[in-house]
N, C-alpha and C positions, 0 to 999 in steps of 0.2 A: 743353568749352563748345560746340563745334560739334555734338557728339552731342545735346545738349539742344535746340539750335536746330532741328535736323532733326526731332526728336520733336515739338516744338511746331508745326512747319509741317504735318506730317502730321495732327496733331490738328485744326488749324484747317480743313484741306481736308475732313476727314471730317464736321465739323460743318456746313460749308457745303453739302455734298452731301445730308446728311440733311434740312436745312431746305428744299432744293429739292424733295425727294421729298414732304415734307409739304405744301408749298404748291402742288404740282401739282394741277390740277383734275381731278376724276373725269369720265370721259366720260358724256355724257348722250344718251339716246335721243330721237329726234324723235317727232312725233305719229304718223307713218305706221308706224314700227316698233312703237310701243306698241299701235296698233290691230291689227296683225298678230299680236302675241303674245296679245292678248286673244281674237281669233277662234280661234286654235289651241287655247288653253286651254278655250274654250267647246265646241269640237268634241270635245275629249277628254272633257269632262264629259258630253256627250250620248251618247257611244258606250257601250252597255251590254255588260257581260261576259256571255257565254253561260252560262246556268245548266245544271245537270245534267239537268233535265227537258227543256229545249230541245235539248240535245245528243242525248239519247236519241230525241226525236221526229225530229230531223234524220237520225240514223243509221237509224231505222226507215223513213223515207221513201226513203232511198237504197237500202235492201235491197228495198223494194217495187218500186222502179224497176228494179233488177237482175233481179227476178223476171219482169217483163213486157217488158224490153228486153234485146237482145243487141247490144252495140256500137252503141248508139243506134238500133237497128232494132226496131220494135215487133213482138213475136211474135204470130202468129195463134192462133186457138183450137185448131187441130190441134196446133201445137207445144206449147202449154200443156197440153193433155190428155196428150200423150205424156210430157212431163216429169213430170206428176203420177203417171202410171202407173209410171214407172221409179223414182220415189222412194217411192211408196206400198208397194211390195213389200217392200223391206228393212226398212222401219219396222214393218210388220205382223209380219214374221218375228222382229224383235227383241222384240215383245210376246208373241207365241205362235209357237213353232216350227211350220213348215209352212203358216202362214197366208199368207205371201208367195208360196210355191210355188203355192198354190191361186189366188191373185190373178193370177199370171202365166199359169196354165193350161198347156195342152200335154198331149200324150199320155203323158208320163212322170211326171205329177204323182203318180199313185197308186203309182208305184214309189219316188219320193223320200220320200213320207210314212212308209212302214214303215221305211226306212233311218234317217230322222231320229229317229223315236221309238224305234226299236230301239236306237240308240246312246245315247239319253237313259236308257232303261230299264236298259241294261247298265251305264251309269255309276252309276245309283242302287243297283243290286244289288251292284256292286263296292264302292261306298262303305259300304253296310251290312255287307258281309263284313268289310272291314278294321276298321270301327268296332266290330264285335262282338268281335273279337280284342283290339283296343285296350282296351276296357272290361274285358275278362276279365283282362288282365295288370295293368291299373291297380288293380283291386280286390284282386288277389292281392298285389301289391307293398304296397299300403296295409295289408292285413291282417298281412303279415309284419313290417312296421315297428312296428305297434301291439302285436304279440304276440311280440316277441323272436325272430323267425325261424320261427315255427310255420307249417305249411302248411295252407291252407284248401281249395284246389281240388285234387282228386286228379289232374286232367289235367296239372297243372303241377308235380308232384312231381319231375320230372326236372331242373327248374331249382333246383339246390342253392344257387347264388349269387344274392344279391339284385341285384348289379350286372348279371348276365346277364339277369335278369328285367326290369330297368329298360331295358336296351339293346333287348331284344325289344319292349318297350312303345313305345319311341321309334321303332323301325322301322315298327311297325304304324300309328303316328300319321302318319309320313311318307308311307306308302302311301295312307292315307286322304286326306291333304291333296292329294297328287298326283292322286288320282281327282277331287277337286273341280275342280282346274285343267283337267284333261283334259275333263271334262264341260262346263265353261264354254267351252273352246276348240271343242268340238263344236257348242255353241249358236252361237258366232261363225261357224263354217263354214256353218251353216244360213243365217245372215243374209247372208254373203258370196255363197253360191250364189244366193239370191233376187235379190240386187243384180245379179250378173253376168248371170243369165238374163233379167232385165228389160231390162238395157241391150242385150243381143244381140237380144232379141225385139222391143223397141219403138224403140230408137235406131238400130240397125244391121241391115241386111238382107243376108245373104250368100246367100240363096236356099235353097229346100228341095231342089232338084234339084242335087246336087253332082256329078253325072256320074261316080259311083264305078264304076270298071271294074277287073277283074282279068284280066290277059292274060299268057300265057307269053312269056318272052323268054330271050335268051342273055346272060349276064353275063360280063364279062372276068375272068379269074382273075389273081391276083397271083403273081409268080414268087418273092416273098419268103416267102409264107405256105405252110404245109404243106397240100397237098391231094392227093386221090386221083385226079386227072385224068391223071397220067402224061404231062405235057408239053402237054396241050391248052390253048389260049389262052382258050377260052370254056367256060362251064358252064351248064346249064339253070337257070332261075330264074323268079320271078313278079314282075310289075310292077303296082303299084297306081297308079291315075290318079284325081285329083280335079280337077274343073272348077268353080272358084268363080265365082259370078255376082254 
């Protein structure tokens, strides 16, 4: 009996607590809080999200500012002209090899041009050489496959095996592709040389007179190294001197 009375007591307590929760009034906001919320919502509605075109225009304006300013300092016309020269050279060499070297000028420009175009011509001739052999072996391999191993090219009669013929063809193709990569690297070196020369010529000045001197001197000999001095502590030598300005 006591067990049932305790159960009924707890049931009545839970019902009373539930009714108190239901009858509790919800908090209300005053007029000031409501006006503040309305103003915040209105401000959020008026703020526009940056469009893609606006973002591009802003980034373009920032780049233009970086072009004419360095750490918030306005660049003068001389600085802008020097920067234009230093960037124009490598861009021209990227378009046409040697054009950037001509833009930079200097007494060695007519030495650089034959070297640049000599490397490009050598690359083309090497490519044509390997490509000729590649096509020769490809045609022979295709003919043997279509004609049950019959030989078409008398120069390739020594290749009795079709697998050997195909391996040789793959090697020539590899050499041809490597020639393309080397020629492209030579073109890149032409661009790099134009850029470095323009930077040293227009951005940095180490002086034309390096004070290069060659003078005789006496160099100390090492006791650990084998020498023909027979116990002498010094040996004649030459000293090179550079004076950078």
